Backbone bond lengths (Angstrom), bond angles and torsions (degrees), N, CA, C in turn:
res aa  C-N    CA-C-N  psi(-1)  N-CA   C-N-CA  omega(-1)  CA-C   N-CA-C  phi
1 M - - - 1.432 - - 1.475 112.17 -
2 T 1.371 117.00 138.34 1.374 122.16 -179.90 1.519 116.12 -75.77
3 K 1.251 119.10 127.56 1.526 121.48 176.59 1.477 108.31 -112.19
4 I 1.335 115.88 116.79 1.516 122.36 -174.65 1.561 108.27 -87.73
5 G 1.358 112.96 138.52 1.503 116.71 170.62 1.564 105.37 -130.75
6 V 1.289 120.74 136.42 1.406 126.41 -175.81 1.585 106.17 -115.30
7 V 1.305 112.47 132.50 1.482 119.43 178.99 1.602 105.26 -117.29
8 S 1.291 114.91 117.00 1.475 119.73 -175.25 1.551 108.18 -115.56
9 N 1.258 119.21 122.97 1.453 122.69 170.93 1.561 106.93 -84.90
10 A 1.278 118.23 107.39 1.494 120.69 -178.01 1.431 115.43 -63.43
11 R 1.388 115.95 -20.93 1.548 118.71 -177.48 1.517 109.60 -94.78
12 S 1.369 121.78 -1.78 1.446 119.20 178.73 1.526 108.66 -68.57
13 A 1.369 114.49 148.36 1.453 125.17 -167.89 1.541 107.97 -52.60
14 R 1.291 120.85 -55.51 1.442 122.97 -173.38 1.484 113.68 -80.41
15 N 1.348 120.80 -21.32 1.369 126.34 172.71 1.525 115.91 -65.15
16 K 1.409 113.74 -31.49 1.415 119.67 -173.16 1.631 107.58 -60.49
17 G 1.257 117.53 -33.51 1.402 119.70 -179.74 1.492 115.42 -101.11
18 S 1.364 117.13 4.50 1.439 123.30 -173.75 1.533 113.88 -119.33
19 M 1.354 119.83 -8.53 1.463 121.65 -173.23 1.487 110.28 -63.30
20 R 1.334 119.90 -34.27 1.446 121.31 179.94 1.524 109.02 -62.42
21 G 1.390 115.76 -49.45 1.448 119.32 -178.69 1.483 112.87 -65.78
22 I 1.320 118.45 -36.26 1.461 122.81 175.71 1.503 109.91 -60.79
23 N 1.291 116.33 -47.58 1.487 120.00 176.31 1.406 116.32 -57.43
24 E 1.409 115.35 -36.59 1.487 123.38 -177.61 1.548 104.40 -67.37
25 V 1.329 118.42 -52.37 1.420 122.09 174.46 1.557 116.89 -48.35
26 L 1.269 115.04 -49.53 1.463 121.37 -176.59 1.548 112.13 -76.05
27 S 1.309 116.46 -17.36 1.451 119.68 176.47 1.560 110.57 -68.84
28 T 1.295 116.90 -20.49 1.460 120.72 177.05 1.560 112.77 -95.26
29 H 1.344 115.35 -2.01 1.383 122.36 179.39 1.525 112.52 -128.19
30 T 1.324 112.23 68.80 1.513 115.01 -172.38 1.528 116.74 -66.12
31 D 1.328 115.80 -8.05 1.408 120.48 178.10 1.519 112.84 -83.94
32 V 1.331 115.36 -7.71 1.442 121.19 177.46 1.560 114.92 -88.91
33 S 1.274 123.79 123.80 1.401 125.70 -178.31 1.608 109.12 -79.51
34 H 1.296 116.22 141.92 1.446 115.52 -175.89 1.552 109.04 -135.06
35 L 1.269 117.10 123.09 1.522 125.95 -179.06 1.529 103.76 -110.07
36 V 1.331 117.27 114.38 1.491 122.63 173.36 1.540 106.29 -113.65
37 F 1.372 112.45 128.02 1.475 114.98 -176.58 1.548 108.39 -137.41
38 N 1.320 115.02 150.74 1.472 123.45 178.35 1.503 111.76 -104.62
39 K 1.245 121.07 -28.47 1.513 122.27 179.70 1.555 108.17 -122.79
40 M 1.398 113.24 140.93 1.401 117.83 -176.78 1.578 115.55 -60.42
41 D 1.279 117.06 -23.81 1.481 118.22 -179.77 1.573 111.05 -75.52
42 E 1.279 115.77 -6.48 1.501 120.53 173.63 1.542 114.09 -82.92
43 L 1.422 113.32 -15.97 1.400 120.63 -173.68 1.576 111.13 -67.56
44 R 1.338 118.96 -41.73 1.432 122.28 -172.04 1.549 109.46 -60.41
45 C 1.273 117.67 -47.08 1.471 119.70 -177.21 1.556 108.80 -70.18
46 G 1.364 115.35 -38.13 1.458 119.06 177.49 1.490 114.76 -56.85
47 L 1.328 114.24 -43.22 1.506 116.00 -179.09 1.550 109.96 -68.88
48 R 1.283 116.25 -32.12 1.463 116.68 172.17 1.439 113.17 -59.41
49 D 1.413 118.38 -44.08 1.371 122.24 179.00 1.523 113.35 -60.93
50 L 1.357 113.42 -39.91 1.424 116.28 179.76 1.533 111.66 -68.97
51 A 1.316 120.02 -35.64 1.384 125.48 174.98 1.607 108.09 -58.43
52 A 1.283 112.98 -47.68 1.453 117.99 -176.09 1.504 113.44 -67.27
53 A 1.373 113.82 -26.66 1.421 118.88 175.70 1.567 112.97 -77.51
54 G 1.329 117.20 -1.64 1.481 118.93 178.47 1.516 115.19 88.11
55 V 1.303 117.46 19.52 1.481 119.16 -176.63 1.495 112.39 -66.17
56 T 1.289 118.39 125.22 1.480 121.89 174.05 1.547 118.41 -106.32
57 H 1.345 111.48 -10.70 1.482 117.47 -177.35 1.553 103.86 -135.44
58 L 1.300 115.18 110.02 1.383 122.61 -176.15 1.553 112.01 -99.36
59 V 1.359 116.95 123.79 1.497 121.62 -178.80 1.616 106.18 -109.21
60 I 1.284 116.57 124.06 1.433 123.47 -179.64 1.499 111.02 -106.73
61 S 1.305 117.96 112.65 1.430 122.28 177.75 1.511 112.25 -107.56
62 G 1.319 114.69 103.14 1.510 120.10 -172.85 1.502 110.65 174.17
63 G 1.310 116.72 -175.33 1.468 121.25 -177.48 1.516 108.37 -90.59
64 A 1.355 112.74 -169.46 1.488 120.30 -178.10 1.588 108.47 -61.29
65 G 1.272 120.49 -38.37 1.380 120.30 -176.02 1.581 110.28 -68.77
66 T 1.294 118.37 -33.07 1.503 123.02 173.88 1.454 110.11 -66.64
67 V 1.277 119.75 -45.17 1.481 124.75 177.70 1.512 109.90 -60.00
68 Q 1.375 117.37 -48.47 1.376 121.25 179.21 1.528 114.80 -56.01
69 A 1.370 113.45 -49.14 1.507 117.92 179.28 1.479 112.20 -62.20
70 A 1.308 118.02 -40.99 1.429 122.73 -179.06 1.473 111.06 -64.16
71 I 1.275 119.14 -47.60 1.533 124.82 179.36 1.513 108.91 -60.96
72 N 1.392 116.14 -40.85 1.428 115.63 178.44 1.504 114.20 -64.37
73 H 1.294 120.10 -42.71 1.414 124.01 174.69 1.484 114.20 -55.35
74 L 1.379 111.15 -46.00 1.499 121.52 -178.49 1.496 111.37 -59.10
75 L 1.349 114.87 -45.58 1.428 122.08 -177.24 1.591 116.82 -78.11
76 Q 1.383 113.60 -32.26 1.445 114.27 -174.82 1.599 112.12 -103.37
77 D 1.333 115.07 -36.71 1.492 115.16 179.60 1.506 111.55 -85.15
78 L 1.316 117.51 -21.30 1.531 122.73 178.99 1.515 112.49 54.94
79 P 1.339 117.92 53.50 1.481 118.58 178.74 1.548 114.80 -66.80
80 F 1.404 112.59 -25.92 1.436 118.75 177.27 1.555 110.69 -100.30
81 A 1.296 119.04 144.67 1.431 121.78 170.15 1.466 117.66 -54.05
82 S 1.300 115.77 -39.81 1.456 125.73 172.69 1.571 107.56 -143.01
83 L 1.238 117.30 152.51 1.465 122.79 -173.88 1.603 109.21 -59.27
84 P 1.265 116.73 131.21 1.477 116.84 172.34 1.480 114.32 -76.21
85 S 1.247 118.30 163.17 1.541 120.65 167.88 1.557 105.28 -64.10
86 I 1.296 110.18 140.39 1.491 118.62 -175.85 1.553 113.91 -121.37
87 S 1.234 119.57 128.73 1.458 124.05 173.81 1.549 111.63 -119.53
88 L 1.310 121.48 143.51 1.433 123.20 -173.09 1.472 105.23 -121.08
89 I 1.397 113.25 135.83 1.464 122.40 174.47 1.553 106.90 -112.69
90 A 1.344 117.01 127.77 1.453 116.83 -173.67 1.543 110.91 -80.13
91 S 1.278 115.32 104.88 1.481 120.82 -169.33 1.579 111.39 -127.12
92 G 1.303 115.97 4.23 1.401 115.56 -172.24 1.585 112.38 -113.44
93 M 1.354 117.34 -172.15 1.442 117.40 177.56 1.557 108.62 -77.60
94 T 1.333 117.77 -41.33 1.450 120.92 172.59 1.460 112.38 -108.00
95 N 1.357 117.70 116.65 1.450 119.96 -172.89 1.555 108.54 -121.06
96 V 1.335 118.36 38.21 1.470 121.71 -171.68 1.591 106.92 -60.43
97 I 1.247 120.87 -41.70 1.473 126.30 -174.34 1.553 106.81 -68.73
98 A 1.312 117.15 -45.57 1.427 122.82 -176.07 1.537 109.48 -68.22
99 R 1.341 118.81 -37.18 1.439 120.76 176.76 1.479 112.11 -63.46
100 D 1.245 121.03 -26.32 1.430 125.74 -178.08 1.588 112.27 -84.80
101 V 1.381 115.13 -47.03 1.390 117.17 -173.56 1.537 113.84 -128.66
102 G 1.307 117.40 8.85 1.425 124.33 -175.63 1.523 116.95 -99.04
103 I 1.307 115.52 -166.82 1.531 121.29 -173.97 1.531 105.63 -101.73
104 P 1.326 120.87 124.57 1.380 121.23 -176.11 1.524 112.67 -76.18
105 G 1.339 115.58 159.11 1.452 117.40 176.24 1.477 112.48 107.58
106 K 1.318 116.03 175.07 1.514 122.17 179.52 1.600 108.43 -70.89
107 P 1.297 116.90 158.40 1.448 118.89 -170.78 1.528 116.79 -62.31
108 V 1.344 115.97 -41.45 1.511 120.10 -175.52 1.563 109.29 -68.71
109 P 1.414 120.32 -54.05 1.457 113.64 177.34 1.534 113.93 -65.34
110 A 1.300 120.31 -29.28 1.428 122.68 177.94 1.500 111.02 -61.15
111 L 1.387 116.52 -46.60 1.425 122.52 -179.78 1.581 108.00 -64.02
112 R 1.232 117.65 -45.47 1.514 124.63 -174.58 1.542 104.66 -58.65
113 R 1.325 117.01 -50.15 1.462 125.26 -176.63 1.531 108.81 -58.95
114 L 1.336 114.02 -48.14 1.478 120.36 -175.73 1.612 107.76 -59.34
115 I 1.264 117.77 -51.65 1.519 123.64 -176.28 1.398 110.91 -57.87
116 D 1.397 115.82 -45.36 1.439 123.54 -176.38 1.555 112.04 -64.97
117 R 1.286 114.89 -38.61 1.527 122.28 -178.26 1.530 108.45 -73.64
118 I 1.324 115.14 -46.07 1.504 117.21 -179.79 1.571 106.67 -62.25
119 N 1.320 121.05 -47.36 1.441 118.29 -179.31 1.492 115.69 -66.37
120 S 1.379 117.49 -18.13 1.450 118.51 174.79 1.488 113.85 -85.82
121 G 1.292 113.29 0.85 1.539 120.16 -177.46 1.470 116.91 85.34
122 D 1.283 118.14 8.71 1.543 123.07 175.22 1.552 108.00 -67.18
123 P 1.294 116.95 123.32 1.455 121.58 -177.21 1.509 110.01 -78.39
124 G 1.311 119.02 -14.80 1.540 122.07 -178.91 1.510 109.13 75.99
125 E 1.302 114.41 -175.44 1.469 120.78 173.71 1.585 110.85 -99.49
126 K 1.239 114.05 118.15 1.474 117.77 -179.74 1.531 111.77 -87.82
127 V 1.340 115.07 130.22 1.471 120.77 177.33 1.558 106.60 -136.13
128 Q 1.304 115.02 151.97 1.454 120.20 175.04 1.494 110.22 -122.42
129 R 1.389 115.12 146.33 1.405 122.68 171.27 1.455 107.79 -133.29
130 R 1.330 119.93 136.05 1.457 121.54 175.45 1.499 104.94 -82.48
131 V 1.410 115.31 153.73 1.404 118.73 174.39 1.565 108.28 -95.20
132 I 1.346 113.45 160.67 1.421 124.54 168.80 1.484 110.23 -89.52
133 G 1.320 121.33 131.78 1.419 123.40 178.42 1.583 105.17 -102.15
134 L 1.298 117.78 125.28 1.494 122.11 178.77 1.470 107.59 -118.01
135 S 1.341 110.33 125.30 1.510 121.99 178.31 1.489 110.96 -123.61
136 R 1.328 118.23 132.01 1.398 120.90 -177.59 1.605 107.78 -115.39
137 D 1.346 120.99 4.87 1.420 122.66 -177.57 1.527 109.57 -134.68
138 S 1.388 111.84 54.29 1.475 117.56 172.84 1.603 113.43 64.50
139 G 1.272 116.08 18.53 1.450 119.72 168.92 1.554 113.39 96.11
140 S 1.335 122.53 5.80 1.374 122.95 -178.07 1.556 111.83 -78.45
141 T 1.314 117.94 -29.96 1.509 122.64 171.69 1.501 110.58 -129.53
142 R 1.350 114.24 155.36 1.443 119.33 -177.84 1.552 109.29 -136.56
143 T 1.302 111.85 148.51 1.439 123.65 166.80 1.456 110.15 -115.34
144 Y 1.347 118.17 134.11 1.470 119.57 -176.14 1.545 114.10 -107.01
145 G 1.312 116.68 146.05 1.420 122.38 -179.91 1.498 117.24 -164.31
146 F 1.291 122.38 -172.81 1.435 122.54 -175.26 1.538 114.67 -120.82
147 V 1.358 116.19 -24.20 1.499 118.04 -177.04 1.584 99.43 -138.89
148 G 1.308 114.50 125.40 1.483 122.18 175.02 1.495 115.02 -143.00
149 G 1.319 117.95 155.45 1.517 122.93 177.00 1.425 110.50 -173.76
150 A 1.360 113.12 176.13 1.484 119.21 -174.68 1.561 104.81 -152.95
151 I 1.367 112.63 177.27 1.473 123.94 -174.60 1.519 113.28 59.34
152 G 1.265 119.81 -103.84 1.461 122.64 -177.88 1.496 110.74 -68.30
153 F 1.385 117.12 -33.71 1.445 120.09 179.98 1.549 110.16 -71.97
154 Y 1.342 117.61 -37.22 1.402 120.22 173.62 1.548 111.80 -61.66
155 R 1.372 117.13 -43.35 1.473 121.01 -175.76 1.547 108.09 -72.77
156 G 1.285 117.18 -29.76 1.473 121.71 174.66 1.551 111.79 -66.33
157 T 1.372 116.64 -36.09 1.407 124.35 177.69 1.537 110.28 -64.66
158 V 1.347 114.69 -49.41 1.467 120.33 177.75 1.538 112.27 -60.05
159 L 1.330 116.22 -38.71 1.450 118.96 179.55 1.518 109.76 -68.26
160 S 1.329 117.02 -35.56 1.513 118.40 179.84 1.500 108.82 -66.06
161 R 1.347 117.95 -42.92 1.447 119.46 -174.48 1.558 110.37 -69.66
162 K 1.317 115.65 -35.48 1.490 119.47 178.35 1.558 113.88 -65.57
163 H 1.344 115.55 -38.90 1.413 120.80 -169.59 1.527 112.54 -112.84
164 A 1.255 120.65 -68.06 1.461 122.96 -171.81 1.480 114.47 -64.17
165 H 1.360 118.50 -48.98 1.499 120.87 -177.14 1.529 108.48 -69.92
166 R 1.400 118.46 -32.43 1.493 120.57 -175.19 1.458 110.89 -65.95
167 V 1.257 119.69 -22.86 1.509 119.76 178.33 1.479 112.31 -104.14
168 G 1.373 115.11 8.98 1.499 117.42 169.46 1.511 111.20 82.30
169 L 1.279 124.37 29.17 1.465 125.35 172.01 1.544 113.35 -68.02
170 S 1.292 115.98 149.75 1.457 115.52 173.73 1.489 113.88 -67.02
171 Q 1.266 118.07 171.24 1.441 121.43 -177.24 1.504 110.96 -62.44
172 T 1.329 118.39 -44.86 1.490 120.38 -176.68 1.559 109.02 -67.75
173 V 1.391 114.74 -45.52 1.447 116.94 -178.02 1.472 112.20 -70.94
174 A 1.306 118.53 -31.37 1.488 121.15 170.97 1.511 113.51 -60.06
175 A 1.331 114.02 -45.82 1.494 118.08 -179.76 1.482 112.15 -61.78
176 N 1.365 113.33 -43.33 1.501 116.70 -178.95 1.487 111.53 -69.63
177 A 1.350 117.18 -38.54 1.525 121.21 176.86 1.529 106.91 -60.22
178 T 1.305 117.35 -44.19 1.493 117.11 -177.56 1.528 110.01 -63.24
179 V 1.348 118.66 -43.43 1.497 120.75 -179.78 1.523 104.67 -61.05
180 L 1.303 122.34 -44.67 1.531 119.78 -172.78 1.572 110.11 -68.32
181 Q 1.301 113.39 -42.54 1.472 116.55 177.95 1.619 110.94 -62.97
182 S 1.281 115.07 -41.86 1.510 117.81 178.11 1.505 108.98 -61.86
183 L 1.327 121.89 -46.33 1.398 123.15 -176.70 1.531 109.85 -66.11
184 F 1.382 117.73 -39.09 1.449 117.86 -179.93 1.519 112.01 -65.07
185 R 1.396 113.74 -41.69 1.520 114.09 179.27 1.585 110.50 -66.61
186 L 1.418 117.90 -35.40 1.392 116.81 179.88 1.515 110.47 -65.94
187 L 1.370 116.93 -43.27 1.449 119.90 -174.01 1.587 108.23 -69.22
188 Y 1.354 115.63 -38.34 1.464 117.72 -173.12 1.533 111.13 -78.44
189 Y 1.392 118.84 -41.40 1.349 119.95 -175.73 1.634 114.48 -97.92
190 G 1.331 111.92 -22.45 1.403 115.88 -173.97 1.586 112.97 85.89
191 P 1.349 117.61 170.92 1.458 117.04 177.98 1.511 110.38 -62.41
192 G 1.279 117.99 138.34 1.494 126.10 177.95 1.538 112.08 143.88
193 T 1.315 110.76 -172.49 1.498 118.61 -172.41 1.499 112.88 -61.87
194 K 1.406 115.22 -34.20 1.464 119.98 -175.79 1.526 110.30 -61.21
195 S 1.404 112.73 -47.36 1.460 116.60 -178.09 1.495 112.95 -74.80
196 G 1.315 115.52 -19.84 1.531 119.90 -170.19 1.471 112.07 85.70
197 F 1.300 119.92 5.35 1.540 123.74 179.73 1.535 107.69 -107.12
198 A 1.315 120.70 41.65 1.380 123.40 170.88 1.519 110.40 -68.47
199 G 1.276 121.40 142.80 1.457 120.25 -179.38 1.579 111.15 -85.24
200 E 1.313 116.45 175.60 1.466 125.75 171.31 1.434 114.22 -139.17
201 K 1.366 113.47 129.06 1.493 119.79 179.52 1.467 109.49 -84.38
202 M 1.313 119.48 134.77 1.409 121.68 -179.53 1.581 109.40 -152.68
203 S 1.396 110.94 170.49 1.435 116.62 169.82 1.569 109.05 -102.85
204 M 1.257 119.65 132.16 1.537 125.59 -175.44 1.471 111.42 -131.92
205 S 1.345 116.48 132.08 1.403 123.07 168.43 1.499 111.88 -121.61
206 I 1.428 117.30 133.47 1.385 123.54 -177.87 1.511 107.78 -111.32
207 D 1.369 115.72 123.72 1.443 127.23 173.28 1.541 108.17 50.75
208 G 1.333 118.05 46.77 1.399 124.46 173.72 1.562 115.97 76.20
209 G 1.352 114.40 7.03 1.417 117.24 178.52 1.555 112.79 -74.10
210 P 1.295 120.66 176.97 1.413 118.22 -177.99 1.433 113.09 -69.58
211 A 1.352 117.35 145.47 1.471 124.78 -177.54 1.540 109.11 -65.90
212 Q 1.307 114.84 136.49 1.494 119.54 179.86 1.502 109.03 -127.57
213 E 1.317 117.74 139.73 1.475 121.05 173.78 1.545 111.21 -75.13
214 R 1.315 115.77 128.66 1.364 120.65 -178.83 1.542 114.40 -136.77
215 D 1.312 114.30 145.91 1.481 119.19 173.33 1.583 110.48 -110.74
216 L 1.300 117.17 111.35 1.459 119.00 -167.56 1.517 111.34 -122.68
217 A 1.329 115.41 144.94 1.502 121.03 179.19 1.528 106.42 -98.35
218 I 1.254 123.52 -35.11 1.469 125.97 -178.69 1.512 112.15 -140.72
219 I 1.321 116.08 140.76 1.457 125.83 168.46 1.443 107.85 -124.83
220 L 1.368 116.89 124.02 1.465 121.44 178.47 1.471 108.83 -136.57
221 C 1.399 114.98 136.10 1.511 119.82 -178.84 1.528 105.80 -138.98
222 S 1.291 117.35 144.61 1.436 123.20 175.61 1.480 110.11 -161.11
223 T 1.436 111.78 161.07 1.456 119.31 172.10 1.503 111.98 -121.07
224 L 1.432 112.12 11.35 1.491 115.24 179.17 1.582 107.48 -95.83
225 T 1.337 113.97 171.02 1.467 118.90 -172.62 1.578 108.67 -84.57
226 Q 1.389 115.60 -30.66 1.465 119.79 177.81 1.521 109.12 -151.96
227 L 1.339 118.85 149.76 1.448 122.88 -178.52 1.480 112.05 -88.38
228 T 1.346 119.92 -44.16 1.443 125.53 168.03 1.538 105.25 -137.66
229 P 1.320 118.27 161.13 1.464 120.70 179.24 1.521 115.00 -42.00
230 G 1.430 115.68 112.10 1.385 117.25 175.29 1.506 111.47 92.74
231 V 1.223 121.40 -11.39 1.554 124.97 179.89 1.491 112.50 -98.94
232 K 1.323 117.69 104.97 1.460 123.10 -177.79 1.538 107.95 -135.77
233 P 1.337 115.15 74.28 1.513 120.51 -172.14 1.558 113.27 -78.95
234 F 1.289 118.17 48.74 1.488 120.27 178.74 1.542 109.74 -138.43
235 W 1.222 121.45 146.14 1.461 126.78 179.53 1.603 107.38 -153.56
236 G 1.267 112.57 -174.61 1.577 117.19 179.14 1.571 108.30 88.35
237 K 1.291 110.45 -170.34 1.409 119.48 -179.46 1.571 110.97 -59.32
238 Q 1.373 113.28 139.06 1.476 113.92 -177.37 1.544 107.79 -120.54
239 D 1.303 115.78 47.29 1.509 120.78 -171.77 1.504 109.97 -101.28
240 R 1.246 120.67 2.97 1.498 122.45 -178.14 1.605 110.16 -126.09
241 G 1.291 112.91 -179.44 1.484 114.71 -166.74 1.527 119.82 -79.86
242 V 1.311 116.82 -32.62 1.494 122.11 -173.76 1.527 109.55 -121.13
243 K 1.355 115.96 124.62 1.509 121.34 173.46 1.516 108.69 -73.05
244 Y 1.257 115.76 142.30 1.513 119.85 173.85 1.501 112.58 -136.34
245 M 1.354 119.71 151.60 1.434 123.79 172.49 1.580 104.77 -136.57
246 L 1.344 113.52 129.18 1.468 119.81 178.32 1.499 106.77 -118.96
247 L 1.316 114.86 139.85 1.525 120.56 174.71 1.455 109.36 -121.01
248 D 1.259 118.55 117.91 1.474 122.36 179.86 1.582 109.11 -69.46
249 H 1.355 111.76 155.94 1.428 118.32 -176.99 1.601 104.84 -114.74
250 P 1.337 116.86 138.43 1.427 127.86 -7.96 1.563 113.76 -74.09
251 P 1.263 120.21 156.39 1.491 119.78 -179.36 1.534 109.88 -67.53
252 Q 1.324 113.79 140.57 1.530 120.45 -177.58 1.456 106.99 -111.46
253 R 1.362 118.46 138.88 1.491 123.99 177.14 1.521 111.11 50.40
254 F 1.300 116.65 44.15 1.448 120.45 -171.11 1.439 116.85 -58.81
255 L 1.346 112.67 -45.75 1.623 116.08 178.84 1.479 113.26 -56.53
256 R 1.411 118.58 -44.34 1.428 120.72 -179.58 1.484 112.62 -69.12
257 A 1.360 119.92 -22.48 1.451 123.96 -176.87 1.515 114.75 -91.28
258 I 1.323 118.91 -10.97 1.486 118.92 -173.80 1.520 112.09 -64.28
259 V 1.304 118.45 -50.87 1.466 118.68 -178.11 1.573 112.71 -64.43
260 P 1.302 116.66 -50.02 1.416 121.62 -179.61 1.602 113.12 -60.70
261 T 1.314 112.97 -34.40 1.473 115.69 175.52 1.508 113.40 -68.71
262 L 1.312 117.97 -49.16 1.469 123.55 -176.82 1.504 110.57 -63.08
263 R 1.362 116.94 -33.08 1.455 119.52 -176.13 1.566 113.90 -93.72
264 G 1.383 112.78 -0.93 1.505 115.25 179.56 1.506 113.45 72.10
265 C 1.329 119.78 20.27 1.435 123.18 -179.06 1.545 108.97 -119.35
266 P 1.294 115.45 85.39 1.517 119.91 -172.35 1.552 110.18 -74.31
267 R 1.318 113.57 148.96 1.500 121.60 169.07 1.492 109.94 -85.22
268 P 1.311 115.17 158.08 1.507 117.86 -176.91 1.493 115.81 -57.67
269 W 1.316 117.17 -30.63 1.443 125.07 -176.63 1.609 114.28 -78.82
270 M 1.312 115.83 -12.44 1.485 118.71 -167.47 1.505 114.46 -69.74
271 E 1.329 114.96 -36.33 1.496 117.54 -176.79 1.501 109.34 -65.09
272 A 1.378 123.01 -40.68 1.421 126.70 177.96 1.478 110.06 -68.52
273 A 1.295 117.85 -24.31 1.536 125.07 -178.69 1.453 111.63 -86.11
274 G 1.356 119.02 -4.71 1.451 120.05 173.61 1.544 114.09 106.36
275 Y 1.295 120.15 15.45 1.446 123.35 179.51 1.502 107.70 -107.46
276 H 1.370 116.81 112.92 1.504 117.97 -171.20 1.572 105.32 -124.14
277 S 1.301 117.36 146.28 1.453 120.82 175.82 1.522 106.26 -156.27
278 G 1.323 115.59 155.25 1.464 126.03 175.25 1.525 108.86 176.04
279 T 1.358 113.06 -150.70 1.451 119.38 178.59 1.527 107.74 -132.53
280 V 1.276 117.20 158.51 1.461 122.34 -174.91 1.498 113.61 -152.48
281 D 1.260 119.95 149.88 1.499 124.57 173.74 1.495 111.03 -97.65
282 H 1.322 115.08 -33.31 1.467 121.47 -175.04 1.505 111.94 -145.67
283 L 1.322 111.88 119.87 1.592 117.62 178.66 1.431 106.20 -126.68
284 E 1.270 118.12 128.09 1.472 126.09 176.97 1.439 112.70 -125.09
285 M 1.375 117.34 134.24 1.427 120.09 -177.99 1.599 110.69 -151.09
286 T 1.238 116.74 162.32 1.440 125.52 172.80 1.573 107.14 -101.10
287 L 1.301 114.44 103.12 1.504 120.79 -164.70 1.478 108.65 -119.78
288 K 1.310 117.69 128.36 1.448 122.64 174.33 1.576 110.37 -97.41
289 S 1.284 116.95 -32.87 1.439 120.60 176.45 1.563 112.10 -61.93
290 P 1.291 119.96 138.31 1.504 122.46 174.10 1.530 104.14 -57.23
291 F 1.401 115.28 150.52 1.425 122.23 172.06 1.445 112.10 -103.72
292 V 1.313 117.91 132.50 1.522 121.57 -177.70 1.481 106.71 -104.88
293 M 1.356 115.68 126.29 1.446 122.51 178.77 1.531 108.80 -122.99
294 D 1.339 119.57 114.74 1.429 121.59 176.93 1.555 112.61 54.99
295 G 1.342 118.03 31.37 1.426 123.55 178.20 1.463 114.13 91.54
296 E 1.389 119.04 -11.69 1.457 120.51 173.90 1.553 113.43 -90.68
297 I 1.325 116.83 140.03 1.412 121.33 -177.20 1.497 116.50 -97.42
298 F 1.265 119.76 122.04 1.445 122.75 -178.78 1.520 113.73 -116.61
299 P 1.352 120.60 116.73 1.409 124.14 -176.72 1.583 109.50 -63.46
300 T 1.344 119.18 146.19 1.363 120.54 176.24 1.539 113.39 -117.41
301 Q 1.299 116.95 -32.81 1.437 122.86 172.26 1.452 112.61 60.55
302 G 1.289 120.72 33.69 1.461 120.65 173.17 1.433 114.33 80.29
303 G 1.231 123.06 4.71 1.457 124.38 -178.34 1.546 114.31 -90.07
304 R 1.274 118.22 -178.98 1.452 120.27 177.71 1.569 111.79 -68.02
305 T 1.258 116.76 119.93 1.466 123.61 174.41 1.555 110.06 -109.21
306 I 1.373 116.26 123.71 1.428 119.20 -175.65 1.514 110.09 -122.75
307 I 1.389 117.44 130.10 1.434 124.40 177.54 1.484 104.66 -112.45
308 T 1.358 114.24 131.15 1.457 123.78 -179.24 1.513 110.73 -129.74
309 A 1.371 120.80 156.06 1.397 125.84 171.94 1.512 109.34 -83.41
310 G 1.435 114.93 117.11 1.439 117.73 -179.04 1.514 112.44 -94.23
311 P 1.290 115.29 -168.77 1.510 121.29 -178.37 1.556 113.04 -66.37
312 A 1.390 114.23 161.69 1.420 118.04 178.24 1.565 111.09 -84.74
313 I 1.274 117.84 143.77 1.505 122.67 -178.24 1.544 106.38 -110.45
314 P 1.361 117.34 125.45 1.442 120.02 -178.40 1.520 110.12 -84.12
315 F 1.361 116.98 110.93 1.436 128.42 172.00 1.540 115.35 -98.44
316 V 1.349 114.99 144.95 1.487 117.91 174.81 1.478 109.32 -125.36
317 R 1.387 119.01 129.32 1.405 123.21 -179.79 1.564 107.82 -110.07
318 Y 1.338 113.04 147.76 1.454 117.94 176.67 1.593 109.28 -133.05
């Protein structure tokens, strides 16, 4: 028998206005365990309590940061003997992960629909996504996530926080506003510190191959099928665990490459012009730029940064 447990981040953007409705839904389902938390450090103990209560289907209501934190506790602390089925409700400012593998719609009706369908015996649509393992200390510790990047991706994240999120734009509008602002600055100022698209020289090894010196403007990695609706900036062989896109610095023929890059449909000339994509199981680099994983910023300070393909996570959509 399925035992449902709901994890609600009370501080997530959409949950702030939805907690009353969520509590009303759960008041009629007393067999559903509910963990409400305000601080991320409360999540570890809360997941242990849900595991002890016999939860077999975990529902996470929060943004990308909440999902990342929960997945890291599940994989590293091992509160459950085996991973439960996981469903995501898009309740944060950034819902990139939930948009790919979660339940569409507003939090309250999404939760109601999920509980009703589980109780009716509906198995839902099962999907899996592998996680990205990020290590900044030669592999001894890892942080797991689904979307990561550095250099231009890091600067775009900072730009989004300063402008789009500050005025309360939705996740999709914020992402689009960030792209437009980044493109305008790049076109107006050109590659360099003024536009925020200055490159970084580094040593990089792909899947154990020889280390090569590279000058890159953007590093982007993901295991999701899309980042925002219609944006799928990956192509090439899909035979390994983590998709990646690298953009050489300075960008060449940038205007002509924008649409093909964002749609994952490269033109024949793009590889020679510095637009690279494929999949990888192990990526190692000497990185000075902070690395952004699911919206969280991790300093690297010029040390060895390692990206690996992690285990698959079982998601269920309704």
